[in-house]
C-alpha positions in Angstrom: -2.7 7.6 -14.5 -4.8 7.4 -11.3 -3.2 7.1 -7.9 -4.5 4.2 -5.8 -3.4 1.8 -3.1 -2.5 -1.4 -5.0 -1.4 -3.9 -2.2 -1.2 -4.0 1.5 0.4 -6.4 3.9 0.3 -5.9 7.7 0.6 -7.7 11.0 -0.8 -7.0 14.5 -3.9 -5.0 13.4 -5.8 -5.5 16.6 -7.8 -8.7 16.2 -6.2 -9.3 12.8 -2.9 -11.1 13.2 -1.8 -11.0 9.6 -3.4 -9.7 6.4 -2.4 -9.4 2.7 -4.7 -7.6 0.4 -4.7 -6.6 -3.3 -7.1 -3.7 -3.9 -9.2 -3.1 -7.0 -10.7 0.2 -8.2 -13.6 0.0 -5.7 -13.3 -1.8 -2.3 -15.8 -2.5 0.5 -14.6 -3.4 4.0 -17.3 -4.9 6.3 -17.4 -7.1 9.3 -18.7 -7.6 12.8 -18.0 -5.1 15.6 -14.5 -5.4 17.0 -13.2 -7.4 13.9 -10.5 -4.9 12.9 -12.0 -2.5 10.4 -10.9 0.6 12.3 -7.4 -0.8 12.8 -7.3 -1.3 9.0 -8.2 2.4 8.4 -5.7 3.6 11.0 -3.0 1.5 9.3 -3.8 3.1 5.9 -3.7 6.6 7.4 -0.5 6.2 9.4 1.2 4.7 6.4 0.3 7.5 4.0 0.3 10.7 6.1 2.7 12.4 8.5 -0.1 13.9 10.7 -2.0 10.6 11.1 -2.1 11.0 14.9 -5.0 13.4 14.3 -7.1 10.4 13.1 -6.0 7.6 15.5 -8.2 6.3 18.2 -5.8 4.1 20.1 -2.0 3.4 20.5 -0.9 1.6 17.3 1.6 -1.2 17.4 1.3 -2.7 13.9 3.8 -3.2 11.1 3.6 -3.6 7.4 3.5 -1.8 4.1 1.4 -0.3 1.4 2.1 -0.3 -2.3 0.7 2.8 -4.1 0.6 2.9 -7.9 0.3 6.1 -10.0 2.8 8.3 -8.2 5.8 7.3 -10.3 6.5 4.9 -13.1 6.8 2.0 -10.6 4.7 1.5 -7.4 5.9 3.4 -4.3 6.0 1.6 -0.9 4.9 3.3 2.3 4.8 2.0 5.9 3.4 3.2 9.2 6.9 3.8 10.6 6.9 7.5 11.5 10.4 7.9 10.0 9.5 6.3 6.7 8.6 8.3 3.6 5.0 9.6 3.5 2.7 10.8 0.7 3.5 14.5 1.5 7.2 13.8 0.7 
């Protein structure tokens, strides 16, 4: 079974107050400058990886969760909280 991000919900992603997404096999994120694309990527990285500070551009103050399918029989939930479980665990 392939591993993929299935769902995402987040608040305070820079210019994006609240977002809920369901991902498919291929996804395209586009928008105007300063519309929140980089915040979205930083949210994904900080939710999945312990060493996400290597990839961040600014101080991050967002909250939310990712649902990842394919790691276990049921989806696994990750969040950007540094104390939460990460993909390396």
